[in-house]
Structure formats: structure tokens, C-alpha cells
C-alpha positions as a LaTeX table, in Angstrom:
\begin{tabular}{lrrr}
\hline
Residue & $x$ (\AA) & $y$ (\AA) & $z$ (\AA) \\
\hline
Unk1 & $-72.63$ & 21.56 & $-48.29$ \\
Unk2 & $-69.64$ & 20.72 & $-46.11$ \\
Unk3 & $-69.84$ & 24.08 & $-44.35$ \\
Unk4 & $-73.49$ & 23.79 & $-43.42$ \\
Unk5 & $-74.24$ & 23.11 & $-39.72$ \\
Unk6 & $-77.20$ & 20.93 & $-40.73$ \\
Unk7 & $-78.34$ & 19.03 & $-43.82$ \\
Unk8 & $-81.86$ & 17.84 & $-44.57$ \\
Unk9 & $-82.13$ & 14.34 & $-46.08$ \\
Unk10 & $-85.12$ & 12.61 & $-47.63$ \\
Unk11 & $-85.29$ & 9.18 & $-46.01$ \\
Unk12 & $-86.64$ & 7.53 & $-49.15$ \\
Unk13 & $-84.60$ & 8.90 & $-52.08$ \\
Unk14 & $-81.66$ & 10.07 & $-49.90$ \\
Unk15 & $-81.49$ & 13.45 & $-51.65$ \\
Unk16 & $-79.75$ & 15.91 & $-49.33$ \\
Unk17 & $-80.62$ & 19.60 & $-49.07$ \\
Unk18 & $-79.15$ & 22.64 & $-47.37$ \\
Unk19 & $-82.40$ & 24.38 & $-46.43$ \\
Unk20 & $-85.35$ & 23.17 & $-44.41$ \\
Unk21 & $-87.69$ & 24.98 & $-46.80$ \\
Unk22 & $-86.32$ & 22.97 & $-49.73$ \\
Unk23 & $-86.77$ & 19.78 & $-47.75$ \\
Unk24 & $-90.36$ & 20.63 & $-46.79$ \\
Unk25 & $-91.18$ & 21.27 & $-50.44$ \\
Unk26 & $-89.49$ & 18.07 & $-51.55$ \\
Unk27 & $-91.19$ & 15.62 & $-49.17$ \\
Unk28 & $-94.77$ & 15.82 & $-50.52$ \\
Unk29 & $-93.47$ & 15.73 & $-54.10$ \\
Unk30 & $-91.15$ & 12.72 & $-53.67$ \\
Unk31 & $-92.77$ & 9.67 & $-55.24$ \\
Unk32 & $-90.18$ & 7.17 & $-54.01$ \\
Unk33 & $-91.29$ & 4.98 & $-51.12$ \\
Unk34 & $-88.69$ & 2.20 & $-51.23$ \\
Unk35 & $-85.08$ & 1.69 & $-52.29$ \\
Unk36 & $-84.68$ & 1.73 & $-56.10$ \\
Unk37 & $-83.86$ & $-1.94$ & $-56.46$ \\
Unk38 & $-85.30$ & $-5.42$ & $-56.33$ \\
Unk39 & $-86.91$ & $-6.70$ & $-53.15$ \\
Unk40 & $-85.19$ & $-10.01$ & $-52.44$ \\
Unk41 & $-86.41$ & $-10.67$ & $-48.89$ \\
Unk42 & $-89.65$ & $-10.06$ & $-47.01$ \\
Unk43 & $-90.60$ & $-11.55$ & $-43.66$ \\
Unk44 & $-93.25$ & $-9.70$ & $-41.74$ \\
Unk45 & $-92.24$ & $-6.04$ & $-41.66$ \\
Unk46 & $-88.58$ & $-6.76$ & $-42.49$ \\
Unk47 & $-87.51$ & $-6.28$ & $-46.10$ \\
Unk48 & $-84.21$ & $-6.27$ & $-47.98$ \\
Unk49 & $-83.67$ & $-4.61$ & $-51.36$ \\
Unk50 & $-80.74$ & $-5.28$ & $-53.69$ \\
Unk51 & $-79.56$ & $-2.06$ & $-55.37$ \\
Unk52 & $-76.98$ & $-2.09$ & $-58.17$ \\
Unk53 & $-74.35$ & 0.65 & $-57.83$ \\
Unk54 & $-74.09$ & 0.86 & $-61.60$ \\
Unk55 & $-77.76$ & 1.39 & $-62.44$ \\
Unk56 & $-78.61$ & 3.46 & $-59.33$ \\
Unk57 & $-75.39$ & 5.41 & $-59.00$ \\
Unk58 & $-76.67$ & 8.59 & $-57.34$ \\
Unk59 & $-78.76$ & 6.73 & $-54.75$ \\
Unk60 & $-75.79$ & 4.50 & $-53.83$ \\
Unk61 & $-73.42$ & 7.47 & $-53.63$ \\
Unk62 & $-75.85$ & 9.21 & $-51.29$ \\
Unk63 & $-76.12$ & 6.02 & $-49.27$ \\
Unk64 & $-72.34$ & 5.97 & $-48.84$ \\
Unk65 & $-72.34$ & 9.63 & $-47.82$ \\
Unk66 & $-74.96$ & 8.90 & $-45.16$ \\
Unk67 & $-72.78$ & 6.02 & $-43.90$ \\
Unk68 & $-69.79$ & 8.37 & $-43.68$ \\
Unk69 & $-71.66$ & 10.39 & $-41.05$ \\
Unk70 & $-71.44$ & 7.41 & $-38.70$ \\
Unk71 & $-68.36$ & 5.47 & $-39.88$ \\
Unk72 & $-65.01$ & 7.21 & $-39.38$ \\
Unk73 & $-63.15$ & 4.72 & $-41.58$ \\
Unk74 & $-65.55$ & 5.06 & $-44.53$ \\
Unk75 & $-63.51$ & 6.23 & $-47.53$ \\
Unk76 & $-65.44$ & 5.10 & $-50.61$ \\
Unk77 & $-68.29$ & 7.40 & $-51.63$ \\
Unk78 & $-68.37$ & 7.79 & $-55.40$ \\
Unk79 & $-66.88$ & 4.64 & $-56.96$ \\
Unk80 & $-70.03$ & 2.58 & $-56.37$ \\
Unk81 & $-70.41$ & 0.81 & $-59.72$ \\
Unk82 & $-68.47$ & $-2.36$ & $-58.72$ \\
Unk83 & $-70.75$ & $-2.91$ & $-55.72$ \\
Unk84 & $-74.19$ & $-4.26$ & $-54.86$ \\
Unk85 & $-75.97$ & $-2.66$ & $-51.93$ \\
Unk86 & $-78.38$ & $-4.54$ & $-49.69$ \\
Unk87 & $-80.71$ & $-2.08$ & $-47.99$ \\
Unk88 & $-82.54$ & $-3.32$ & $-44.90$ \\
Unk89 & $-85.92$ & $-1.72$ & $-44.26$ \\
Unk90 & $-88.82$ & $-1.71$ & $-41.83$ \\
Unk91 & $-91.96$ & $-1.69$ & $-43.96$ \\
Unk92 & $-94.90$ & 0.44 & $-42.85$ \\
Unk93 & $-97.98$ & 1.78 & $-44.59$ \\
Unk94 & $-96.20$ & 4.89 & $-45.85$ \\
Unk95 & $-93.23$ & 3.01 & $-47.30$ \\
Unk96 & $-90.05$ & 1.05 & $-46.61$ \\
Unk97 & $-87.97$ & 2.91 & $-44.02$ \\
Unk98 & $-84.23$ & 2.23 & $-44.23$ \\
Unk99 & $-82.62$ & 1.03 & $-41.02$ \\
Unk100 & $-79.22$ & 0.06 & $-42.44$ \\
Unk101 & $-77.36$ & $-1.55$ & $-45.32$ \\
Unk102 & $-74.35$ & $-3.58$ & $-46.30$ \\
Unk103 & $-72.45$ & $-3.67$ & $-49.56$ \\
Unk104 & $-70.46$ & $-6.34$ & $-51.35$ \\
Unk105 & $-68.32$ & $-6.41$ & $-54.46$ \\
Unk106 & $-69.92$ & $-7.90$ & $-57.54$ \\
Unk107 & $-66.72$ & $-9.78$ & $-58.23$ \\
Unk108 & $-64.34$ & $-10.36$ & $-55.33$ \\
Unk109 & $-61.14$ & $-12.29$ & $-55.96$ \\
Unk110 & $-60.99$ & $-13.08$ & $-52.22$ \\
Unk111 & $-64.69$ & $-14.06$ & $-51.97$ \\
Unk112 & $-65.44$ & $-11.21$ & $-49.60$ \\
Unk113 & $-69.17$ & $-11.32$ & $-48.90$ \\
Unk114 & $-69.35$ & $-7.93$ & $-47.19$ \\
Unk115 & $-67.45$ & $-4.71$ & $-47.83$ \\
Unk116 & $-69.19$ & $-2.17$ & $-45.61$ \\
Unk117 & $-72.01$ & $-2.38$ & $-43.05$ \\
Unk118 & $-73.94$ & 0.35 & $-41.28$ \\
Unk119 & $-76.99$ & 0.48 & $-39.00$ \\
Unk120 & $-78.52$ & 3.90 & $-38.48$ \\
Unk121 & $-78.16$ & 5.03 & $-34.83$ \\
Unk122 & $-81.91$ & 4.97 & $-33.95$ \\
Unk123 & $-82.04$ & 1.30 & $-34.95$ \\
Unk124 & $-78.87$ & 0.06 & $-33.25$ \\
Unk125 & $-78.93$ & $-2.59$ & $-30.51$ \\
Unk126 & $-82.02$ & $-4.18$ & $-32.04$ \\
Unk127 & $-80.30$ & $-7.07$ & $-33.81$ \\
Unk128 & $-80.16$ & $-5.50$ & $-37.28$ \\
Unk129 & $-76.36$ & $-5.64$ & $-37.52$ \\
Unk130 & $-76.23$ & $-9.38$ & $-36.81$ \\
Unk131 & $-79.16$ & $-9.87$ & $-39.18$ \\
Unk132 & $-77.19$ & $-8.26$ & $-42.03$ \\
Unk133 & $-74.10$ & $-10.33$ & $-41.21$ \\
Unk134 & $-76.21$ & $-13.49$ & $-41.29$ \\
Unk135 & $-77.83$ & $-12.33$ & $-44.52$ \\
Unk136 & $-74.43$ & $-11.95$ & $-46.20$ \\
Unk137 & $-73.67$ & $-15.59$ & $-45.35$ \\
Unk138 & $-77.03$ & $-16.75$ & $-46.70$ \\
Unk139 & $-76.04$ & $-15.14$ & $-50.02$ \\
Unk140 & $-72.70$ & $-16.99$ & $-49.89$ \\
Unk141 & $-74.54$ & $-20.28$ & $-49.35$ \\
Unk142 & $-76.64$ & $-19.67$ & $-52.46$ \\
Unk143 & $-73.47$ & $-18.81$ & $-54.39$ \\
Unk144 & $-71.90$ & $-22.00$ & $-53.01$ \\
Unk145 & $-68.79$ & $-20.18$ & $-51.89$ \\
Unk146 & $-67.07$ & $-19.67$ & $-48.56$ \\
Unk147 & $-67.22$ & $-16.00$ & $-47.62$ \\
Unk148 & $-65.65$ & $-13.55$ & $-45.22$ \\
Unk149 & $-65.93$ & $-9.82$ & $-44.53$ \\
Unk150 & $-63.40$ & $-7.48$ & $-46.04$ \\
Unk151 & $-60.36$ & $-7.17$ & $-43.80$ \\
Unk152 & $-59.14$ & $-5.53$ & $-41.67$ \\
Unk153 & $-62.24$ & $-5.28$ & $-39.49$ \\
Unk154 & $-62.85$ & $-2.36$ & $-37.17$ \\
Unk155 & $-62.84$ & $-3.07$ & $-33.41$ \\
Unk156 & $-66.64$ & $-3.02$ & $-33.40$ \\
Unk157 & $-66.70$ & $-5.22$ & $-36.50$ \\
Unk158 & $-64.45$ & $-7.79$ & $-34.81$ \\
Unk159 & $-66.77$ & $-7.95$ & $-31.81$ \\
Unk160 & $-69.89$ & $-8.31$ & $-33.96$ \\
Unk161 & $-68.44$ & $-11.00$ & $-36.22$ \\
Unk162 & $-66.84$ & $-12.96$ & $-33.38$ \\
Unk163 & $-70.18$ & $-13.00$ & $-31.57$ \\
Unk164 & $-72.01$ & $-14.13$ & $-34.73$ \\
Unk165 & $-69.46$ & $-16.81$ & $-35.65$ \\
Unk166 & $-69.42$ & $-18.16$ & $-32.10$ \\
Unk167 & $-73.20$ & $-18.48$ & $-31.93$ \\
Unk168 & $-73.47$ & $-20.15$ & $-35.37$ \\
Unk169 & $-70.73$ & $-22.67$ & $-34.62$ \\
Unk170 & $-71.86$ & $-23.51$ & $-31.08$ \\
Unk171 & $-75.47$ & $-23.86$ & $-32.15$ \\
Unk172 & $-74.45$ & $-26.23$ & $-34.95$ \\
Unk173 & $-72.18$ & $-28.25$ & $-32.65$ \\
Unk174 & $-75.01$ & $-28.55$ & $-30.13$ \\
Unk175 & $-77.58$ & $-29.66$ & $-32.69$ \\
Unk176 & $-75.28$ & $-32.20$ & $-34.34$ \\
Unk177 & $-72.83$ & $-33.05$ & $-31.57$ \\
Unk178 & $-72.41$ & $-36.65$ & $-32.74$ \\
Unk179 & $-71.12$ & $-35.61$ & $-36.17$ \\
Unk180 & $-67.43$ & $-36.07$ & $-36.85$ \\
Unk181 & $-66.81$ & $-32.38$ & $-37.43$ \\
Unk182 & $-63.68$ & $-30.95$ & $-39.03$ \\
Unk183 & $-62.86$ & $-27.31$ & $-39.69$ \\
Unk184 & $-63.52$ & $-27.89$ & $-43.38$ \\
Unk185 & $-66.89$ & $-29.57$ & $-42.85$ \\
Unk186 & $-67.99$ & $-26.71$ & $-40.58$ \\
Unk187 & $-66.90$ & $-24.27$ & $-43.29$ \\
Unk188 & $-68.82$ & $-26.19$ & $-45.95$ \\
Unk189 & $-72.05$ & $-26.06$ & $-43.92$ \\
Unk190 & $-71.83$ & $-22.47$ & $-42.66$ \\
Unk191 & $-69.90$ & $-20.78$ & $-45.54$ \\
Unk192 & $-67.59$ & $-19.28$ & $-42.89$ \\
Unk193 & $-63.92$ & $-19.11$ & $-43.88$ \\
Unk194 & $-61.77$ & $-21.79$ & $-42.26$ \\
Unk195 & $-59.35$ & $-19.31$ & $-40.65$ \\
Unk196 & $-62.33$ & $-17.44$ & $-39.13$ \\
Unk197 & $-63.62$ & $-20.73$ & $-37.69$ \\
Unk198 & $-60.21$ & $-21.58$ & $-36.23$ \\
Unk199 & $-59.82$ & $-18.14$ & $-34.61$ \\
Unk200 & $-63.34$ & $-18.35$ & $-33.15$ \\
Unk201 & $-62.95$ & $-21.85$ & $-31.72$ \\
Unk202 & $-59.47$ & $-21.08$ & $-30.36$ \\
Unk203 & $-60.98$ & $-18.19$ & $-28.38$ \\
Unk204 & $-63.28$ & $-20.65$ & $-26.56$ \\
Unk205 & $-60.72$ & $-23.48$ & $-26.33$ \\
Unk206 & $-62.52$ & $-25.84$ & $-28.67$ \\
Unk207 & $-59.79$ & $-26.50$ & $-31.22$ \\
Unk208 & $-56.27$ & $-27.82$ & $-30.83$ \\
Unk209 & $-53.35$ & $-28.10$ & $-33.22$ \\
Unk210 & $-52.22$ & $-31.72$ & $-33.42$ \\
Unk211 & $-49.94$ & $-33.45$ & $-35.91$ \\
Unk212 & $-50.06$ & $-30.61$ & $-38.42$ \\
Unk213 & $-53.80$ & $-29.96$ & $-38.41$ \\
Unk214 & $-56.51$ & $-28.36$ & $-36.30$ \\
Unk215 & $-58.68$ & $-30.83$ & $-34.39$ \\
Unk216 & $-62.06$ & $-29.80$ & $-32.96$ \\
Unk217 & $-62.56$ & $-30.75$ & $-29.31$ \\
Unk218 & $-66.29$ & $-30.94$ & $-28.57$ \\
Unk219 & $-67.47$ & $-31.32$ & $-24.99$ \\
Unk220 & $-71.30$ & $-31.18$ & $-24.95$ \\
Unk221 & $-71.34$ & $-29.59$ & $-21.48$ \\
Unk222 & $-68.87$ & $-26.90$ & $-22.54$ \\
Unk223 & $-71.01$ & $-26.11$ & $-25.60$ \\
Unk224 & $-74.11$ & $-25.72$ & $-23.42$ \\
Unk225 & $-72.22$ & $-23.60$ & $-20.87$ \\
Unk226 & $-71.03$ & $-21.24$ & $-23.59$ \\
Unk227 & $-74.50$ & $-20.96$ & $-25.13$ \\
Unk228 & $-75.98$ & $-20.11$ & $-21.74$ \\
Unk229 & $-73.42$ & $-17.34$ & $-21.22$ \\
Unk230 & $-74.41$ & $-13.70$ & $-21.65$ \\
Unk231 & $-71.96$ & $-13.23$ & $-24.54$ \\
Unk232 & $-73.49$ & $-15.94$ & $-26.72$ \\
Unk233 & $-77.17$ & $-15.11$ & $-26.85$ \\
Unk234 & $-78.94$ & $-16.01$ & $-30.10$ \\
Unk235 & $-79.59$ & $-13.11$ & $-32.49$ \\
Unk236 & $-82.78$ & $-11.10$ & $-31.95$ \\
Unk237 & $-83.62$ & $-11.46$ & $-35.62$ \\
Unk238 & $-83.03$ & $-14.63$ & $-37.63$ \\
Unk239 & $-82.88$ & $-14.82$ & $-41.41$ \\
Unk240 & $-85.57$ & $-17.08$ & $-42.84$ \\
Unk241 & $-83.85$ & $-18.62$ & $-45.86$ \\
Unk242 & $-87.24$ & $-19.59$ & $-47.34$ \\
Unk243 & $-88.17$ & $-15.89$ & $-47.60$ \\
Unk244 & $-85.00$ & $-15.07$ & $-49.59$ \\
Unk245 & $-85.58$ & $-14.87$ & $-53.35$ \\
Unk246 & $-82.20$ & $-14.22$ & $-54.93$ \\
Unk247 & $-79.88$ & $-15.37$ & $-57.69$ \\
Unk248 & $-76.15$ & $-14.65$ & $-57.75$ \\
Unk249 & $-74.91$ & $-11.71$ & $-59.78$ \\
Unk250 & $-74.01$ & $-12.80$ & $-63.32$ \\
Unk251 & $-70.25$ & $-12.41$ & $-63.50$ \\
Unk252 & $-68.67$ & $-11.29$ & $-66.73$ \\
Unk253 & $-67.07$ & $-14.21$ & $-68.61$ \\
Unk254 & $-63.31$ & $-14.30$ & $-68.51$ \\
Unk255 & $-61.62$ & $-13.21$ & $-71.71$ \\
Unk256 & $-60.11$ & $-16.04$ & $-73.74$ \\
Unk257 & $-56.38$ & $-16.07$ & $-74.16$ \\
Unk258 & $-55.18$ & $-16.00$ & $-77.74$ \\
\hline
\end{tabular}
């Protein structure tokens, strides 16, 4: 397969084929019209499916191979069992068309809420990347944990996350500007890691280090000026938490020490 100039991929089951003839024969026979998992979000034509890497191993491996076509740093293709995959789709009459996905470890010692993220090229610059980032934090809120993406981030990842964190924090500070905010209280509300909050607010000069701790400096006019800037536009797509039907993955109980 690696020597072929072109591969043919079924957009629904992600089976890949060397020959166009094989692909043309496969398409009318393929009965799959959505990712092989549980639909946990639906708002209008936007849907998210949770797919378990253990029970749908081949699909998730193929998903990782598709991601490798567009992510140079992608190294994990086959060891998918420890991960859950969240596949974002546009739903039409003929089925749920994948536009991107993100993955997260079922059990992360560091509370990483996102391991890998990919938006297919035809759907980029439409707000789907930020939507998936926001979605990962909505899952963290349900889990009642503070989350963060797996580090180190790529250059593009840093830009995307910094933009998302900045908008979330500024929007919250604008809405509740009379609250006595601390870095910890912002983290509790947003599920964003404290060090990510500090880095984000330092970049816009809204936090200072004083007497051994970080103090948030809120100037309402500065918040409004930042939010009006071209770099801090609200996301095109917002996650509606009321449309999310999800329960945290049941972690294996820790073995008792004898």
C-alpha cells in the first residue's frame, strides 16, 4: 500500500483500497453510515460519536492512518486500545460524514483531556478545531477534573489552544467582572489547567506575580479591547452542553495492596 500513488478510502467505514475498481464495488455494498460508536452529541447537523479503541480496533487504526496523512508528528497508529476517539460529523440524509476527530486516553495520570486532534482539510477554517477543543473541556467538566492537552503541542496546536483559552477567559472575566477571581477559581469554572491560565493571561498582561502568588489584574476596558481585537473572535461553533449526553469512562478499580 505504501508504494501506491493513490489510495481509495471509504468515508464511512474508513476501509482503504488500492484500486478504484475495488472502491467502486465496495461503496454500494457498505452498510455503514456513521462511526461505529455511541452518538453522544447532536445539535442541528453537528454530531459527535464516541468510539472505543478496544471494541472498534480496526476502525480506530484506520482513523489514525488517515490522520497521519495530514499530521507529520503522528506516530501512534496501531496501539489504539487505551484510547477513546471522538468523531465529529456533519449529518446529511445519506449518513454522518466525518469532518475530524480527537482522541483521549481512557486513563491519564496527568489528566490529559486530548491526545491527538485532526480536522480534514476540506473542513478546516470553519471552526471545527476550536469546537473539538471546547468539547474536550466539556467532557472534563462532566468528569469534574481539570484538563489539558497532551504536551508538547505543535506550533499550530499552541496557536489554536492559546486562542481558545484567551477567548474563554476574557469572556468569563467580562461576564463576571465583579467576581474576586483567582487563578484557581478560574480553573475550577473552566476546567483549564492553572499553568495554562497563567501563561494565557501573562501574554495579555492580565496577571502579575506578587508576594509569591499570581494575582489577576482585571481592567474592564482592557478586557473589552481584547475581545474586540481580530485575534480574539468568538468561535464559529459553540458547544451546547445541554445537547451532550455522556458519562465518564468507567476506570478500572485500583488493585488492593496485600
